[in-house]
N, C-alpha and C positions, 0 to 999 in steps of 0.2 A: 576767764571770766572775773568783774569783780561784783561783787555780790553785796551788799548791795550797791549799785553805782553811785560813785564819789564824786561829787561835785567839783569842777574844774573852772578856773579861768583859762580861754581859748583867745590866743594874741595875733588877731587874723593879718595882721601885717606879715606876718611870718608865715602865715598859711598860706596868703595872696598876695605876692612880691611884686605890688605897684609899680614900686620906685616911686620918683618925685611925682606931687600930686598939686593942680590947680586948687585956690579954694577951693571948700566943697560945696554944696548945692542944700542946704537944709533938709531935704525929705528924701535923700536919695540915699543909696546903699555904702557904709561908712566902712572902707577893710582896710582899714587900718585902726579901727576899736578894738579894745578886749569886750569879748560880749562871755557872758553862762554859760555854759554847758553842762554834761553828764556822761562822766567817763565809766564806759561800760567793759571795756578787756583790753591787754596790751598783748603787742607783739611786736617779736623782731623781724626784721627784716632782712633779707639777703648780703646786703652790705654791713649792716652790725648797728646799727640804727634802731630807736624805739618808736613805734607809734600808737598811739591809741585810737580806740573808737568812741565816739563825743557824739550824741544828739547834741546841737544849738543853734541857734537863732540867729539870722542874722540880717540886721532893720526890723522893723516893726510889721508884723503881719498883718495889723488891720492895715496899712498903706505899701503895700506890695514886698515885705518883707515873706524872706523863705526859713522853714526851718528844715534843717539839713541833717545828715550823717553818715559821716567820713571817719576814716582815718586819717591823723592828726599826727604832724611830728612831737615828740617829743618835748622839743627846745620850744615851741609853740606852745606847751600845755604848764598851767600852775595851781599848786592846790587850793581850792576855795572853801570860803566855813558858809555850813548852809543855813 
């Protein structure tokens, strides 16, 4: 457990590998964005990779965005100043 939770940046392009994309639509979810999140714990995987349990939001909650909690590969995370 990480107490208190640590602020991190989540690189969605490394979480959701969507490849080349057409021009973005302004009000849709941007799966290539980097969004703020809170890291709650680390866990090693059977392959030796590390993943973090992170709470983060994709998109604007007022316009159909979603708050998520999931394991994120460490390569997609970096520290964020609070």
